[in-house]
C-alpha positions in Angstrom: 117.3 121.1 118.1 115.2 117.7 119.2 112.6 117.6 121.9 113.6 114.6 124.6 109.6 114.8 125.0 108.8 113.9 121.8 111.4 112.8 119.9 110.4 115.4 117.7 112.2 119.4 116.7 110.8 121.5 118.9 108.6 123.9 116.4 110.3 127.0 115.4 108.9 129.4 117.4 108.9 132.2 114.4 106.4 130.6 112.6 105.0 128.0 114.3 104.8 125.2 111.1 108.8 124.2 110.5 108.2 120.2 110.4 110.9 118.3 111.9 114.4 117.1 109.8 112.7 113.5 107.8 114.9 111.8 110.6 113.4 112.2 113.5 110.0 112.0 112.2 108.5 109.2 113.9 107.4 106.3 111.8 104.2 105.4 113.1 103.4 109.3 111.7 103.9 107.8 108.6 102.8 104.3 108.4 99.6 107.1 109.6 100.3 109.3 106.8 100.3 105.9 104.2 97.4 105.0 105.6 95.5 108.7 104.8 96.7 109.0 101.3 95.5 105.5 100.5 91.9 106.4 101.6 92.3 109.7 99.2 93.6 107.4 96.1 90.7 105.0 96.4 88.3 107.6 96.9 89.5 109.5 93.7 89.9 105.7 91.9 85.8 106.0 92.9 85.0 108.8 92.1 86.7 109.1 88.3 85.0 105.6 87.8 81.7 106.3 88.6 81.8 109.5 86.3 83.3 107.6 83.7 80.7 104.9 83.6 77.5 106.7 84.6 74.8 104.9 86.7 73.7 102.1 83.7 77.6 100.3 82.9 78.1 100.6 87.0 75.1 98.2 87.2 76.0 95.8 83.9 79.5 95.9 85.4 78.8 94.7 88.8 76.1 92.2 87.5 78.7 90.7 85.2 81.0 90.7 88.5 78.3 88.4 91.0 77.8 86.0 87.9 82.2 85.7 86.8 82.8 85.2 91.0 80.0 82.9 90.9 78.4 84.9 94.1 74.6 84.6 95.2 73.3 88.0 94.2 71.0 87.6 96.9 73.6 87.0 99.6 73.2 90.6 102.2 77.3 91.5 100.1 76.2 91.8 96.6 72.1 92.4 97.4 73.9 95.8 99.6 75.9 96.7 96.8 73.3 96.0 94.2 71.2 98.4 95.7 73.0 101.1 96.0 74.5 100.6 93.0 71.1 101.4 91.4 70.2 104.6 93.4 73.0 106.0 91.3 71.6 107.8 88.2 73.2 110.1 85.9 71.8 113.4 87.3 74.1 112.5 91.1 76.5 110.6 89.0 78.3 114.3 89.2 77.6 114.9 92.8 79.1 111.5 94.0 82.3 112.4 92.1 82.9 115.6 92.7 82.3 114.4 96.6 84.9 111.8 96.3 87.3 114.3 94.9 86.8 116.6 98.0 87.3 114.0 100.4 90.5 112.5 98.6 92.2 116.2 98.7 91.3 116.0 102.2 93.0 112.6 102.8 96.1 114.5 100.6 96.2 117.8 102.5 96.2 115.3 106.0 98.5 112.6 104.5 101.3 115.9 103.6 101.0 117.5 106.7 101.4 114.3 108.6 104.3 112.4 106.7 105.9 115.8 107.0 105.2 116.0 111.0 103.0 119.5 111.2 101.5 120.2 114.5 98.8 120.9 113.1 98.1 118.4 111.2 98.1 115.9 114.4 94.7 117.8 115.4 93.2 117.2 112.3 93.9 113.9 111.8 92.9 113.3 115.6 89.1 115.5 115.3 88.9 113.7 111.5 89.2 110.2 113.3 86.8 110.8 116.0 83.8 112.1 113.5 83.9 108.6 112.0 83.8 106.6 115.8 79.7 107.1 116.5 79.1 105.0 113.5 82.0 102.8 113.1 81.0 101.9 117.5 77.4 101.6 116.0 78.3 99.5 113.4 80.4 97.3 116.0 77.2 97.3 118.0 74.4 96.5 115.7 76.3 94.3 113.0 79.9 93.0 115.0 81.7 91.6 112.1 84.7 92.1 111.8 85.6 94.0 108.9 83.3 96.7 111.5 85.8 95.8 114.3 88.6 95.9 112.5 88.3 99.8 110.9 87.3 100.9 115.0 90.5 99.4 116.3 92.6 100.8 113.5 90.9 104.3 114.3 91.2 104.3 117.7 95.1 102.8 117.2 95.3 106.5 115.3 93.4 108.6 117.4 95.2 107.4 120.5 98.8 107.6 119.0 97.5 111.4 117.2 96.5 112.6 121.4 99.7 110.9 122.5 101.6 113.2 120.2 99.6 116.6 121.2 100.1 115.5 124.5 103.8 115.1 124.1 103.9 118.2 122.3 101.7 120.2 125.2 104.3 118.9 127.7 107.3 119.9 125.9 106.0 123.3 125.3 105.2 124.2 128.5 108.4 122.9 130.1 110.2 124.4 127.3 108.5 127.8 128.4 108.5 126.9 132.3 
């Protein structure tokens, strides 16, 4: 049965987790699911690359890339990246790789739940997006680069959309029990 307030199929009251039919899932929810899956895939790639290459190899690879692209190693972005890479060693590389796998797992679980329109993942996406807001706001205020603004804008759209879906579900649920 479709809920007129959300455009989603009403949740099965026996188990509370049945997703709506594929045709009734909002496309925006699927777009957010794809974004989360992409973040997870990038985290896996970075984690595997860190683990496979190791600290010293990553440094030499980065230096070669900077030379090949004719970048100024003293400019802001290359110097920040080089400084971060110089801190990577064989002792902490495994922790970084495991951290990226953990992060990717969370992103993939969120993507799966959003793709299937589970109500709990709307809350999860709202909370996981809200966690980054303070950092993104600090980035915008202190640096104000277009990437900081872009990340903040995308995150605000996702958080706002999740809040809207949650509100609609609650309104529909109250109407159903009234």
